[in-house]
C-alpha positions as CSV (number, residue, x, y, z in Angstrom):
1,X,1.6,146.4,95.0
2,X,0.4,145.0,98.3
3,X,-1.6,142.3,96.5
4,X,1.5,141.2,94.5
5,X,3.6,141.0,97.7
6,X,1.0,138.8,99.4
7,X,0.8,136.6,96.4
8,X,4.5,136.2,96.3
9,X,4.5,135.3,100.1
10,X,1.9,132.6,99.6
11,X,3.6,131.3,96.6
12,X,6.8,131.0,98.5
13,X,5.0,129.0,101.2
14,X,3.7,126.7,98.7
15,X,7.1,126.1,97.1
16,X,8.6,125.5,100.5
17,X,6.0,122.9,101.4
18,X,6.4,121.2,98.0
19,X,10.2,121.0,98.6
20,X,9.7,118.9,101.7
21,X,7.2,116.5,100.0
22,X,9.3,113.7,98.3
23,X,7.3,111.8,95.7
24,X,7.1,108.0,96.3
25,X,9.0,106.3,93.5
26,X,9.0,102.6,92.9
27,X,12.7,101.6,93.1
28,X,11.9,97.8,93.4
29,X,14.5,95.7,91.6
30,X,13.7,92.0,91.4
31,X,14.7,89.2,91.7
32,X,16.7,89.4,95.0
33,X,18.6,86.5,96.5
34,X,16.8,84.4,99.1
35,X,18.4,83.3,102.4
36,X,18.2,79.8,103.9
37,X,15.1,78.7,105.7
38,X,15.3,78.0,109.4
39,X,15.0,74.4,110.5
40,X,11.5,73.4,111.2
41,X,9.9,76.3,109.2
42,X,8.3,76.2,105.8
43,X,10.4,77.8,102.9
44,X,8.9,80.5,100.9
45,X,8.7,78.1,97.9
46,X,6.7,75.6,99.9
47,X,4.2,78.4,100.8
48,X,3.9,79.4,97.1
49,X,3.5,75.7,96.1
50,X,0.7,75.3,98.7
51,X,-1.2,78.3,97.4
52,X,-0.6,78.2,93.6
53,X,0.2,74.6,93.0
54,X,3.6,72.8,92.9
55,X,6.1,74.5,90.6
56,X,3.5,77.1,89.3
57,X,5.5,80.1,90.8
58,X,9.1,80.2,91.6
59,X,10.3,82.0,94.7
60,X,13.7,82.7,93.3
61,X,12.7,83.8,89.8
62,X,9.1,84.9,89.7
63,X,9.4,87.9,92.1
64,X,7.4,90.9,90.8
65,X,8.8,94.5,90.9
66,X,5.3,95.9,91.6
67,X,4.8,98.0,94.6
68,X,1.4,99.6,93.9
69,X,-2.0,97.9,93.1
70,X,-5.5,98.8,92.3
71,X,-8.8,96.9,92.6
72,X,-9.4,94.5,89.7
73,X,-13.2,94.5,90.3
74,X,-15.9,97.1,89.7
75,X,-17.0,96.9,93.3
76,X,-13.5,97.7,94.5
77,X,-13.4,94.7,96.8
78,X,-10.4,92.6,97.8
79,X,-10.0,89.8,100.3
80,X,-6.6,89.4,102.0
81,X,-6.1,86.1,103.7
82,X,-3.3,85.3,106.3
83,X,-1.5,82.2,105.0
84,X,1.3,81.8,107.5
85,X,3.3,83.5,110.2
86,X,6.8,82.1,111.1
87,X,8.2,84.5,113.6
88,X,8.4,84.9,117.4
89,X,6.7,88.4,116.9
90,X,3.4,86.9,115.4
91,X,1.2,88.0,118.4
92,X,2.1,91.7,117.9
93,X,2.7,92.2,114.2
94,X,0.3,93.7,111.8
95,X,-0.5,93.8,108.1
96,X,-2.2,96.7,106.4
97,X,-2.6,99.0,103.4
98,X,-1.2,102.5,102.6
99,X,-2.3,105.3,100.4
100,X,-0.5,108.3,99.2
101,X,1.9,109.8,96.6
102,X,4.6,111.4,98.7
103,X,6.5,110.6,101.8
104,X,5.1,113.5,103.8
105,X,1.4,112.5,103.4
106,X,0.7,108.8,103.7
107,X,-2.4,107.3,105.1
108,X,-2.2,103.7,106.7
109,X,-4.9,101.3,107.7
110,X,-4.2,98.2,109.6
111,X,-6.0,95.0,108.3
112,X,-4.8,92.2,110.5
113,X,-4.0,92.6,114.2
114,X,-1.6,90.4,116.1
115,X,-4.3,88.0,116.9
116,X,-4.7,87.0,113.3
117,X,-3.8,83.3,112.5
118,X,-2.7,81.4,109.4
119,X,-3.0,77.8,108.8
120,X,-3.1,74.9,106.3
121,X,-6.9,75.0,105.8
122,X,-9.4,77.7,105.0
123,X,-11.1,77.4,108.5
124,X,-7.8,78.1,110.2
125,X,-7.0,81.3,108.3
126,X,-8.0,84.7,109.2
127,X,-9.5,86.7,106.3
128,X,-10.6,90.4,105.7
129,X,-13.3,91.7,103.5
130,X,-12.6,95.1,102.1
131,X,-14.6,97.7,100.1
132,X,-12.7,100.6,98.7
133,X,-14.2,103.8,97.3
134,X,-12.8,107.3,96.6
135,X,-12.1,108.6,100.2
136,X,-13.6,105.7,102.0
137,X,-12.8,102.2,102.9
138,X,-14.8,99.6,104.9
139,X,-13.3,96.6,106.6
140,X,-15.2,93.6,107.8
141,X,-14.4,90.2,109.1
142,X,-13.8,87.6,106.4
143,X,-15.9,84.5,105.6
144,X,-14.4,82.2,108.3
145,X,-15.1,82.0,112.0
146,X,-11.5,82.7,112.8
147,X,-11.8,86.2,111.6
148,X,-12.8,88.1,114.7
149,X,-13.2,91.9,114.7
150,X,-11.0,93.8,117.2
151,X,-8.5,91.0,118.0
152,X,-7.8,89.7,114.4
153,X,-9.3,92.1,112.0
154,X,-9.5,95.9,112.2
155,X,-13.2,96.2,111.4
156,X,-14.7,99.6,110.7
157,X,-15.3,102.4,108.3
158,X,-12.4,104.7,107.4
159,X,-12.5,108.1,105.7
160,X,-9.6,110.0,104.2
161,X,-9.0,112.0,101.0
162,X,-6.0,109.8,100.2
163,X,-8.0,106.5,100.0
164,X,-8.0,105.5,96.3
165,X,-9.3,102.2,94.9
166,X,-6.9,102.4,91.9
167,X,-3.7,103.0,93.7
168,X,-2.6,101.4,97.1
169,X,0.3,99.5,98.6
170,X,0.8,97.2,101.5
171,X,2.9,97.0,104.7
172,X,4.0,94.7,107.5
173,X,4.6,96.1,110.9
174,X,6.6,94.0,113.4
175,X,6.2,94.1,117.1
176,X,9.8,95.5,117.3
177,X,8.9,98.7,115.6
178,X,10.0,97.8,112.1
179,X,7.6,98.6,109.1
180,X,8.3,96.9,105.8
181,X,6.5,98.7,102.9
182,X,5.8,97.3,99.4
183,X,8.1,99.9,97.8
184,X,11.8,99.7,98.8
185,X,12.4,103.4,98.8
186,X,9.9,103.8,101.7
187,X,11.9,101.4,103.9
188,X,14.9,102.4,106.1
189,X,18.0,102.5,103.8
190,X,15.9,101.5,100.8
191,X,15.9,97.8,102.1
192,X,14.0,95.0,100.4
193,X,11.7,93.6,103.0
194,X,8.8,92.7,100.7
195,X,8.3,90.3,97.8
196,X,5.2,90.0,95.6
197,X,4.2,86.9,93.5
198,X,1.3,86.8,91.1
199,X,-0.5,83.6,90.4
200,X,0.1,83.4,86.7
201,X,-2.1,86.0,85.0
202,X,-4.7,85.9,87.6
203,X,-5.6,88.8,90.1
204,X,-4.4,86.6,93.0
205,X,-1.1,87.6,94.7
206,X,1.0,86.4,97.5
207,X,2.9,89.1,99.6
208,X,5.9,87.7,101.6
209,X,7.7,89.8,104.3
210,X,11.0,89.8,106.0
211,X,11.1,90.9,109.7
212,X,14.9,90.6,110.2
213,X,18.0,90.2,108.2
214,X,18.1,86.5,107.1
215,X,16.1,87.2,103.9
216,X,14.0,84.1,104.0
217,X,10.9,86.2,103.3
218,X,8.4,83.9,104.9
219,X,8.0,85.6,108.4
220,X,4.5,86.6,107.1
221,X,2.8,85.5,103.9
222,X,-0.6,87.0,102.9
223,X,-2.8,86.0,99.9
224,X,-4.6,89.0,98.4
225,X,-7.4,88.4,95.8
226,X,-8.9,90.7,93.1
227,X,-6.0,93.3,92.8
228,X,-4.0,94.3,89.7
229,X,-1.0,96.4,88.9
230,X,-2.2,99.8,87.5
231,X,-1.2,100.0,83.7
232,X,1.5,102.6,82.9
233,X,-0.7,103.9,80.2
234,X,-3.3,105.2,82.7
235,X,-0.6,106.9,84.7
236,X,0.8,108.5,81.4
237,X,-2.7,109.8,80.6
238,X,-3.0,111.3,84.0
239,X,0.3,113.1,83.5
240,X,-0.9,114.4,80.1
241,X,-4.1,115.6,81.7
242,X,-2.2,117.5,84.3
243,X,0.1,119.0,81.8
244,X,-2.8,120.1,79.7
245,X,-4.5,121.7,82.7
246,X,-1.2,123.7,83.4
247,X,-1.0,124.7,79.8
248,X,-4.5,126.0,79.8
249,X,-4.0,127.9,83.0
250,X,-0.9,129.6,81.6
251,X,-2.8,130.6,78.4
252,X,-5.5,132.1,80.5
253,X,-3.0,133.9,82.6
254,X,-1.4,135.5,79.5
255,X,-4.7,136.5,78.1
256,X,-5.6,138.2,81.3
């Protein structure tokens, strides 16, 4: 009897903890309307034209609803490159990656610090080299002299059980305390502060962020190479595997 009572208490504690863990669900609905570009700044369309070629990707019509990505290479390596920053908070804002499956347990890693710079040529752009494995992530300065550890790039080795090379998102943190995540449901009020654009069928993407309310989405633009959207089929197989494990566990319990 005492064993059953203790088991019931433990089960209740687990259920209570689960109740407070809200699963992260991709609520992204695209496209969204773009606001006007401020005088003297490049429009989001101009940024996309410079990266992918004139007319290849439409800022208004080619917005992807994706919010999670995985590595497209066997070595689990990706290279984010800062394309442009057009905001007064450039010196204090950050760009990074997040891992996790529910709102109560998210692990974030900054990639670019406020000292990172964008520009019209490769030598003027900060870049990050990343290697991701299960539970570990290494960040190094990219191939240009501009990418300096500590001031522009968050170099180092990071370890956490949530780090997963097949499932990660991105975020943009402003100096004013706002964080814009790649999934709208994670943002305050479910706001859309992030747009994703894929270069055709390639594994190259542009991420465009909004730091305020004018919805021009060119306050920070980052190109990320060698990433792909996880196929729904793999997630379905994972769900079936979990369901099978539960069924086996129940059968064993009944037999016992």
